N, C-alpha and C positions, 0 to 999 in steps of 0.2 A: 324712330319707327321700331322700337324694341317691343318685345312682348309677343303677342300672337301674330302669326303671319298667315296670309291668305295662300293656302296650299294649291289653289287653282292657278295662281300666277307663277308659272314655271320660270319665267325670265327673272322675276323678282327673287325667287329662291336662288337661282344661279348667281345673280349679282351679289346677293348677301353672302352666299357661300364664298365666292371669289374674294370679296372684300375682307371677310374674316380671315381667310387663308393668307392673303397677301399681307394684311396688317399684322396678323399673329406671327407669321414666319419672319417678317422683317423686324418686328418689334423684339421677338425672342432672340433672333440672330444678333441684333444690335446690342441688346442687353448682355447676352452671354459673351459676345466678343469684347465689349468694353469692360465688363466687370470681372471676367474670369479668364479669358483666353490670352490676353496680352498680345503676344507675337504670332498668334495662330488664328486662322479663320475657322468658322464653324464647320465648313466643308472638310478642312484638314482634321479637325477633331473627330468628325463623324467617320472619316476614313480610318483613323487610328482605332476608334471604337469598334468598327466592324472587323478589323484585322485582329484586335484583342479578343473579341467574342468568337470569331470564326476561324482564326488562323491556326496553323499556316494555311494560306490560301493563295491561289493563282490570281493574277491581276484580272484576267477575263472573268473569273467567278466574282471577284469583288465588284467589277463594273456592273455585272448583272444585279447584284444585291443593292447597288446604289442607283440603278437605272440610268447609268451614263455610258458613253462610248468608251471603249478600252483605251483609246488614245488620250482621253481626258484623265484617266486614272494614272497613266504613265507619268505625265507632267506633275501631278500632285504627289505621287509616290516619290519621284526624284527629289522633290523639296524636303520631304520627311526623312528620306535616307540621308540627305546632306545634314539635316539637323540631328541625326543620330537616333531618331525615334523609331524608325522602321529599318528592317534589314531584308535583303534579298538572299535567297538560298536556292541553289540548283538542286534538282532532284537527281540523285546519284544513279538511279535506274533509267531515267529518261532525261538526259541533259537538256532537252528542249523545254522542259517545264521549269519555271522559276517560281518559287513560292515566296510570299511576303509574310513576315512575322514581326511582331513588336519586339524591339530590343529591350534590354534590361532598363536602360534610361527611359525608353518609351513606356514601359510598364509602370515605373514609378510615377512618371508624368501623368499617365492616364488615371491611375488610382487616386492621386492627389486631386486632379481636376474633377473626376467623377464625384468625389465626396463634396467638393464645393458646389458642383452643379446640383446635386441632390438637395443641399441646403437652400440653394437659390430657388429651385422648383417648389420646395416645401413652403417657402415664404410667399410665392405667387399663389399657390392653390389653398393656402391655409384657411381662407374664409369661404371657400366654395364647399357647400354641403357634399358629403360623400356620395349620396345618391345622384346628385346633379352631375358630379364628375364621372360617375359610372355610366350614366345615361349618355353624356357627351362622348365618352370613349366608345361605347357600344355603337352609337350612330356613326361615328367617324370610321370605325372598323367596318361597318356595313357598307358605307360609301366606298371605302377602299376595295372591298370584296366585289362590289358591283362594277367598279371601274376595271378591275382585273378581268372579270367575267366578260365585260363588254369588249375589252381589248382582245380577248381570246376568240370571241365570236367574229371579230373583224378580220383576223388573220387567216 
């Protein structure tokens, strides 16, 4: 049932969207985990990536960026601290604040893995015309914006 869709059938649109999201996320997660991450989950890599890009950062801020509860972040961070990829650092001015940052080992790990992931993504999207990829990303960003707006209206 590929090709044109009947935009009047909202249930069909929703079902196709959910199917694409679930299949795409699971497939991408499985491929990345099996071929690139070895001993790490995609969630853990995403957490390191967010700290690398936004750190030093407090766990509560990181939870907000990842749309998860703070308690879920604590468990994940503990594992990455034990692996030596993240470090906790107390704020000297306000000792209640603890910041997360990527360790030197974590930086090396992240940069190596990011390079491999970029090669992996390039191989996947190589045959998709640039305009189709741009259209896909634009629509996906619009959907994300509408979801955020909808969530804001409900609160």
